[in-house]
Backbone as CSV, one residue per row, in Angstrom:
resi,resn,N_x,N_y,N_z,CA_x,CA_y,CA_z,C_x,C_y,C_z
1,MET,12.751,-208.695,-35.455,12.436,-210.346,-35.428,10.715,-209.186,-36.028
2,ALA,10.378,-208.606,-35.713,8.945,-208.054,-36.579,9.250,-207.519,-37.710
3,GLU,10.446,-206.678,-38.068,10.338,-206.612,-39.419,10.321,-207.344,-40.337
4,VAL,11.323,-208.171,-39.687,11.398,-209.717,-40.601,10.182,-210.358,-40.768
5,HIS,9.407,-210.140,-40.102,8.386,-210.931,-40.268,7.178,-210.382,-40.969
6,ARG,7.362,-208.829,-41.338,6.581,-207.889,-41.846,7.127,-208.387,-43.546
7,GLN,8.351,-207.958,-43.947,8.713,-208.239,-44.973,8.801,-210.044,-45.611
8,ILE,8.609,-210.825,-44.712,8.124,-211.672,-45.137,6.844,-212.083,-45.482
9,GLN,6.072,-210.890,-45.077,4.561,-211.409,-45.011,4.140,-211.293,-46.540
10,MET,4.877,-209.479,-46.747,4.409,-208.777,-48.283,5.151,-209.604,-49.510
11,GLN,6.864,-210.781,-48.936,6.959,-211.205,-50.329,5.598,-212.365,-50.276
12,LEU,5.446,-213.176,-49.072,4.526,-213.451,-49.565,3.171,-212.891,-50.376
13,GLU,2.398,-212.180,-50.131,1.885,-211.208,-50.637,1.643,-210.653,-51.989
14,ASP,3.105,-210.227,-52.623,3.140,-210.456,-53.536,3.774,-211.611,-54.431
15,MET,3.848,-212.878,-53.907,4.067,-214.338,-55.260,2.711,-214.291,-55.159
16,LEU,1.648,-214.251,-53.725,0.354,-214.815,-54.196,-0.846,-213.673,-55.358
17,LYS,-0.082,-212.560,-55.457,-0.462,-211.731,-56.431,-0.394,-211.862,-57.692
18,SER,0.908,-212.208,-58.229,2.023,-212.249,-59.489,1.336,-213.833,-60.013
19,PHE,1.228,-214.919,-58.941,0.343,-216.061,-58.991,-0.632,-215.934,-59.309
20,HIS,-1.808,-215.464,-58.798,-3.076,-214.673,-59.098,-2.710,-214.380,-60.843
21,ASN,-1.872,-213.709,-61.434,-1.824,-212.535,-62.335,-1.486,-213.808,-63.072
22,GLU,-0.373,-214.184,-63.097,0.373,-215.211,-64.011,-1.046,-216.776,-64.278
23,LEU,-0.964,-216.646,-63.206,-1.596,-218.702,-63.935,-3.393,-218.379,-63.821
24,LEU,-4.226,-218.035,-62.727,-5.532,-217.804,-62.149,-5.903,-217.633,-63.559
25,THR,-5.694,-216.198,-63.796,-6.110,-215.217,-64.913,-6.170,-215.967,-66.057
26,GLU,-5.112,-216.256,-66.677,-4.930,-217.045,-68.085,-5.898,-218.820,-67.255
27,LEU,-5.829,-219.308,-66.430,-7.059,-220.411,-66.513,-8.483,-220.209,-66.491
28,GLU,-8.537,-218.489,-66.003,-10.368,-217.865,-66.117,-10.238,-218.041,-67.660
29,LYS,-9.907,-217.479,-68.402,-9.901,-217.206,-69.714,-10.229,-218.903,-70.688
30,LYS,-9.315,-219.600,-70.608,-9.067,-220.301,-70.978,-10.926,-221.326,-70.619
31,VAL,-11.007,-221.403,-69.556,-12.348,-221.273,-69.059,-13.786,-220.863,-69.440
32,GLU,-13.250,-219.670,-69.778,-14.334,-219.260,-70.535,-14.482,-219.518,-72.459
33,LEU,-13.213,-219.217,-72.546,-13.360,-219.987,-73.771,-13.722,-221.012,-73.977
34,ASP,-13.447,-222.242,-73.565,-14.247,-223.430,-73.268,-15.850,-223.430,-73.188
35,ALA,-16.016,-222.421,-72.189,-17.362,-223.004,-71.710,-17.902,-222.507,-72.770
36,ARG,-17.764,-221.216,-74.222,-18.242,-220.859,-75.255,-17.837,-221.921,-76.484
37,TYR,-16.934,-222.577,-76.752,-17.041,-224.077,-77.720,-18.015,-224.380,-77.360
38,LEU,-18.296,-225.097,-76.583,-18.811,-226.077,-75.441,-20.276,-225.279,-76.253
39,ASN,-20.981,-224.570,-75.961,-22.070,-224.175,-75.485,-22.350,-223.628,-77.881
40,ALA,-21.660,-223.740,-78.041,-21.369,-223.910,-80.175,-22.005,-224.867,-80.388
41,ALA,-20.708,-226.478,-79.675,-20.862,-227.054,-79.361,-21.563,-227.532,-80.233
42,LEU,-22.924,-227.064,-78.744,-24.337,-228.011,-77.798,-25.224,-227.909,-79.084
43,LYS,-25.173,-226.454,-79.249,-25.732,-225.785,-80.837,-26.340,-226.426,-82.159
44,LYS,-24.850,-226.516,-82.605,-24.536,-227.231,-83.612,-25.091,-228.627,-83.752
45,TYR,-24.621,-229.819,-82.539,-25.175,-231.042,-82.130,-26.806,-230.572,-82.355
46,GLN,-27.376,-229.949,-81.578,-28.908,-229.673,-81.365,-29.760,-229.707,-83.099
47,MET,-28.949,-229.156,-84.004,-29.353,-228.394,-84.922,-29.471,-229.265,-85.461
48,GLU,-28.370,-230.552,-85.832,-27.671,-231.623,-87.187,-29.077,-232.538,-86.244
49,HIS,-29.439,-232.494,-85.443,-30.625,-234.467,-84.555,-31.957,-233.337,-84.538
50,LYS,-31.638,-232.141,-85.022,-32.770,-231.828,-85.160,-33.889,-231.765,-86.651
51,SER,-32.920,-231.104,-87.191,-32.343,-231.889,-89.017,-33.020,-233.198,-89.439
52,LYS,-31.473,-233.992,-88.664,-31.802,-235.711,-89.171,-33.057,-236.301,-88.960
53,GLY,-34.146,-235.409,-87.071,-35.245,-236.011,-86.606,-36.458,-235.810,-87.971
54,GLU,-36.080,-234.584,-88.562,-36.932,-234.136,-89.323,-36.817,-235.118,-90.657
55,SER,-35.833,-235.711,-90.846,-35.562,-236.016,-92.501,-36.098,-237.301,-92.405
56,LEU,-35.946,-237.789,-91.041,-36.818,-239.360,-90.611,-37.955,-239.363,-89.924
57,GLU,-38.823,-238.206,-89.755,-40.848,-238.099,-89.714,-40.233,-237.493,-91.395
58,LYS,-39.803,-237.368,-92.285,-40.640,-237.151,-92.999,-40.496,-238.105,-93.949
59,CYS,-39.737,-239.552,-94.132,-39.619,-240.534,-94.297,-40.710,-241.574,-93.874
60,GLN,-40.610,-241.514,-92.534,-41.905,-242.083,-91.896,-43.608,-241.775,-92.542
61,ASP,-43.680,-240.256,-92.919,-45.234,-239.785,-93.289,-44.663,-240.782,-95.074
62,GLU,-43.633,-240.713,-95.248,-44.437,-240.513,-96.790,-44.320,-242.830,-97.148
63,LEU,-43.372,-242.993,-95.931,-44.164,-245.086,-95.615,-45.739,-245.034,-95.936
64,LYS,-46.088,-243.973,-95.027,-47.275,-243.808,-94.064,-48.386,-243.749,-95.581
65,LYS,-47.628,-242.735,-96.653,-48.897,-242.939,-97.792,-48.695,-244.078,-98.050
66,LEU,-47.068,-244.117,-99.150,-47.374,-245.635,-99.854,-47.853,-246.995,-98.943
67,ARG,-48.216,-246.935,-97.674,-49.096,-248.262,-97.003,-50.708,-247.965,-97.199
68,ARG,-51.065,-246.796,-97.413,-52.109,-246.469,-98.025,-52.434,-246.689,-99.170
69,LYS,-51.285,-245.620,-99.432,-51.857,-246.357,-101.152,-51.895,-247.533,-101.809
70,SER,-51.250,-248.720,-101.173,-50.817,-249.968,-101.857,-52.138,-250.644,-101.000
71,GLN,-52.703,-250.485,-100.141,-54.270,-250.736,-99.308,-54.790,-250.404,-100.194
72,GLY,-55.190,-249.085,-100.308,-56.493,-248.661,-101.284,-56.154,-249.216,-102.961
73,SER,-55.737,-249.451,-103.616,-55.123,-250.005,-104.449,-55.220,-251.421,-104.805
74,LYS,-56.156,-251.690,-106.046,-56.296,-252.746,-106.526,-55.062,-254.185,-107.128
75,ASN,-53.766,-253.464,-107.126,-52.545,-254.217,-107.829,-51.369,-253.248,-106.392
76,THR,-51.620,-254.051,-105.303,-50.625,-253.905,-103.864,-49.526,-254.072,-104.839
77,SER,-48.926,-254.960,-105.469,-47.314,-254.947,-105.882,-47.020,-253.929,-106.729
78,LYS,-47.382,-252.875,-106.710,-46.874,-251.868,-107.951,-46.688,-251.382,-106.255
79,TYR,-47.208,-250.620,-104.918,-46.352,-250.156,-104.838,-45.734,-251.170,-103.012
80,GLY,-45.576,-252.209,-103.299,-44.873,-252.725,-102.274,-43.623,-252.715,-102.565
81,ASP,-42.765,-252.890,-103.845,-41.436,-252.200,-103.702,-41.196,-250.692,-103.418
82,LYS,-41.953,-249.906,-103.487,-41.631,-248.831,-103.162,-41.572,-248.732,-101.331
83,GLU,-42.488,-249.518,-100.525,-42.450,-249.527,-99.211,-41.177,-249.886,-99.202
84,MET,-41.430,-250.727,-99.286,-39.483,-252.116,-99.306,-38.853,-251.092,-99.309
85,GLN,-38.793,-250.498,-99.833,-36.986,-249.595,-100.373,-37.217,-247.965,-99.530
86,VAL,-38.431,-247.342,-99.714,-38.800,-246.768,-98.029,-38.386,-247.332,-97.006
87,SER,-38.955,-248.485,-96.236,-38.583,-248.820,-95.269,-37.387,-249.070,-94.963
88,ASP,-36.648,-249.441,-95.649,-35.305,-250.228,-95.531,-34.615,-249.094,-95.366
89,TRP,-34.586,-247.886,-95.987,-33.841,-246.686,-96.300,-33.918,-246.179,-94.970
90,GLY,-35.254,-245.916,-94.475,-35.563,-245.937,-92.761,-34.378,-246.646,-92.184
91,ARG,-34.887,-247.377,-91.820,-34.222,-248.588,-90.877,-32.653,-248.434,-91.285
92,ARG,-31.956,-248.594,-92.484,-30.183,-248.033,-92.567,-30.387,-246.678,-91.698
93,ARG,-30.933,-245.914,-91.912,-31.087,-244.331,-91.219,-30.688,-244.173,-89.479
94,GLU,-32.115,-245.029,-88.957,-32.036,-245.175,-87.150,-30.943,-245.944,-87.506
95,THR,-30.079,-247.273,-87.608,-29.162,-248.155,-87.210,-27.864,-247.261,-87.380
96,VAL,-27.945,-246.180,-88.720,-26.357,-245.812,-88.650,-26.535,-244.525,-87.440
97,GLY,-27.243,-243.941,-87.096,-27.604,-242.979,-86.317,-27.186,-241.661,-87.250
98,GLU,-27.924,-242.467,-88.468,-28.263,-240.961,-89.255,-29.353,-240.764,-89.461
99,ALA,-30.038,-239.920,-89.189,-31.174,-239.157,-88.989,-32.344,-239.052,-90.860
100,GLY,-31.238,-238.939,-91.917,-31.258,-237.989,-93.187,-30.417,-237.554,-93.283
101,GLY,-30.480,-235.822,-93.167,-29.708,-234.898,-93.886,-29.562,-235.107,-95.256
102,VAL,-28.356,-234.439,-95.799,-28.783,-233.843,-97.086,-28.959,-235.476,-98.483
103,ASN,-27.969,-236.338,-97.853,-27.433,-236.988,-98.760,-28.977,-238.225,-98.529
104,GLY,-28.923,-237.790,-97.372,-30.387,-239.267,-97.424,-31.582,-238.630,-98.270
105,GLU,-32.356,-237.300,-97.787,-33.288,-236.791,-99.031,-32.516,-236.962,-100.163
106,LYS,-31.628,-237.072,-100.859,-31.381,-237.434,-101.849,-31.567,-238.781,-102.276
107,ASP,-31.547,-239.986,-101.058,-31.724,-241.023,-101.381,-33.113,-241.692,-101.058
108,LEU,-33.980,-240.766,-100.476,-35.642,-241.223,-100.435,-35.046,-240.650,-101.898
109,ARG,-35.357,-238.800,-101.839,-36.274,-239.129,-103.589,-35.829,-239.794,-104.765
110,PHE,-34.403,-240.717,-105.126,-34.161,-241.590,-105.497,-34.932,-242.973,-105.503
111,VAL,-34.396,-243.014,-104.704,-36.249,-244.258,-103.924,-37.898,-243.976,-104.322
112,LEU,-37.796,-243.509,-104.775,-39.356,-242.539,-104.767,-39.564,-242.613,-105.983
113,LEU,-38.531,-242.578,-106.494,-38.501,-242.079,-108.687,-38.986,-243.676,-108.971
114,LEU,-38.613,-244.177,-108.264,-38.368,-245.647,-108.862,-39.450,-246.411,-108.893
């Protein structure tokens, strides 16, 4: 009876070892890969968010400059159209959730050239 119990115990230990090697080790590897992917995705998101925020700040600074120019100028309508265009561009970028990026900066340069 004791011998049978010992054999069953050894079989149980062997099954647990094979379970650990086959399943848990693979799961640990997958979790590690997922953690790496999520860290990389977080860094990418943070960099994109930062660049879009910087682009929005540039737009807001340009809008402030135009407002100062239009207030000091005798011909306020000269800068009024540009101010409205830059203001609209900034609002569109905020509402869409895109604070600029490469295309946004090109759009802003185009508006400022008008």
